[in-house]
C-alpha positions in Angstrom: 31.3 0.0 23.2 28.2 -2.3 23.2 28.9 -6.1 23.3 27.1 -6.7 20.0 28.9 -3.9 18.3 32.3 -5.2 19.5 31.6 -8.7 18.2 30.7 -7.2 14.8 33.8 -5.1 14.8 36.0 -8.2 15.7 34.4 -10.3 12.9 35.0 -7.5 10.4 38.6 -7.2 11.4 39.2 -10.9 11.2 37.4 -11.2 7.8 39.5 -8.3 6.4 42.8 -9.7 7.6 41.8 -13.4 7.3 44.1 -14.3 10.3 44.9 -12.3 13.4 46.7 -12.7 16.8 45.2 -11.6 20.1 47.7 -8.7 20.2 46.5 -7.4 16.9 42.8 -7.6 17.9 43.5 -6.0 21.3 45.4 -3.1 19.6 42.6 -2.7 17.0 39.8 -2.7 19.6 41.7 -0.7 22.2 41.2 -3.3 25.0 43.1 -6.0 26.8 44.0 -9.4 25.4 41.9 -11.1 28.1 38.9 -9.0 27.0 39.5 -10.2 23.4 39.7 -13.8 24.6 36.4 -13.5 26.3 34.8 -12.0 23.2 36.3 -14.6 20.9 34.5 -17.4 22.9 31.3 -16.0 21.5 32.5 -16.4 17.9 33.0 -19.5 15.8 36.8 -19.3 15.6 39.7 -21.7 14.7 43.2 -21.5 16.1 46.3 -22.3 14.1 47.9 -25.6 14.6 51.4 -24.2 14.1 53.0 -21.0 15.5 51.9 -22.1 19.0 48.3 -21.7 18.1 48.6 -17.9 18.4 46.7 -17.1 15.2 42.9 -17.1 14.9 40.4 -17.0 12.1 36.6 -17.3 11.7 35.2 -20.8 10.8 33.8 -19.3 7.6 37.2 -17.9 6.3 39.3 -21.0 5.4 38.9 -22.9 2.2 40.1 -26.3 3.4 41.8 -28.8 1.1 40.8 -32.4 0.8 42.8 -33.2 3.9 40.9 -30.6 5.9 44.0 -28.2 6.0 44.3 -24.5 5.1 47.3 -22.2 4.9 47.4 -18.5 5.1 50.7 -16.6 5.1 52.7 -19.6 6.5 50.1 -20.2 9.2 48.2 -23.5 9.1 44.7 -24.3 10.2 42.7 -27.5 10.4 39.0 -28.3 10.3 39.8 -30.8 13.0 41.1 -28.3 15.5 44.5 -28.5 17.2 47.6 -30.3 16.1 46.9 -33.5 18.0 43.3 -33.9 16.7 44.5 -33.0 13.2 47.2 -35.6 13.2 44.9 -38.3 14.6 42.3 -37.6 11.9 44.9 -37.6 9.2 46.2 -41.0 10.4 42.7 -42.4 10.6 41.8 -41.2 7.1 45.1 -42.3 5.4 44.9 -45.4 3.2 48.3 -46.8 4.4 49.0 -45.0 7.7 51.6 -42.3 7.9 55.3 -42.3 8.5 56.8 -39.3 10.3 58.2 -38.0 7.0 54.8 -38.3 5.3 53.0 -36.6 8.2 55.5 -33.8 8.2 55.1 -33.2 4.4 51.3 -33.3 4.7 51.1 -31.0 7.7 54.1 -28.8 6.5 55.8 -29.2 9.9 59.0 -30.8 11.1 57.8 -34.2 12.5 60.2 -33.9 15.4 58.2 -30.8 16.6 55.0 -32.7 17.2 55.4 -36.5 17.0 57.5 -36.9 20.2 54.4 -36.7 22.4 52.1 -38.7 20.1 53.8 -42.0 19.9 51.6 -43.5 22.6 48.4 -41.6 21.9 45.3 -43.7 22.7 43.6 -43.1 19.3 46.5 -44.1 17.1 49.0 -47.0 17.0 52.6 -46.7 16.1 54.2 -49.8 14.7 57.5 -50.5 13.2 56.9 -51.7 9.6 59.9 -52.6 7.4 62.3 -50.6 9.4 60.2 -47.4 9.8 57.6 -46.4 12.3 54.1 -46.0 10.8 51.2 -44.3 12.6 48.0 -46.3 12.1 44.4 -46.3 13.1 43.8 -48.0 16.5 40.7 -49.7 15.0 41.9 -53.3 14.1 40.1 -53.7 10.8 41.2 -50.3 9.6 44.8 -50.9 10.8 45.0 -54.2 9.0 43.8 -52.5 5.8 46.4 -49.7 6.2 49.2 -52.2 6.7 48.1 -54.2 3.7 48.1 -51.0 1.6 51.5 -50.0 2.9 52.9 -53.4 2.0 51.4 -53.0 -1.5 53.0 -49.5 -1.8 56.3 -50.9 -0.7 56.2 -53.7 -3.3 55.3 -51.3 -6.0 58.4 -49.2 -5.2 60.6 -52.2 -4.5 64.1 -51.3 -3.5 67.1 -53.4 -4.6 68.2 -56.1 -2.2 71.5 -55.6 -0.3 73.3 -57.7 -2.9 71.8 -55.7 -5.8 72.6 -52.4 -4.1 76.3 -53.5 -3.7 76.4 -54.5 -7.3 75.0 -51.2 -8.4 77.5 -49.3 -6.2 80.4 -51.3 -7.6 79.3 -50.5 -11.2 79.0 -46.8 -10.3 82.5 -46.8 -8.8 84.0 -48.4 -11.9 
């Protein structure tokens, strides 16, 4: 098979299936996974940020949402690349930083599966804010604005004080 022909065949397969693994491409093209990897370097592809990055798609296939994320059959892709770059970009773009719960909801992953190795990343800052860790931009002006917005959010959803919470519980128990 000619090199140009195989690339055309690979792009056709990926377009048709939308997402593929190396194994699927190797079986379809009757060649080794290493050969497929070499050929994929010549294409504009994106790897999934979940499922151990084992799924691939062409750059032209995804229709990214406003956060730069796209999902296909439970597999997630990002216009920013891998999981780390995606998380860093989402933190930078957030108006009020991200808690682990917010990040997990946004990226549709369990936070414990990816945050454990990002707490001291050089491009983001993790700060304890009102009893919770919040991931913020490392840029000081942006970080200050994010903290200000987080405080405003917190005040808008003010929780009862300890005294008020106890009074509420006592009423409920009665």
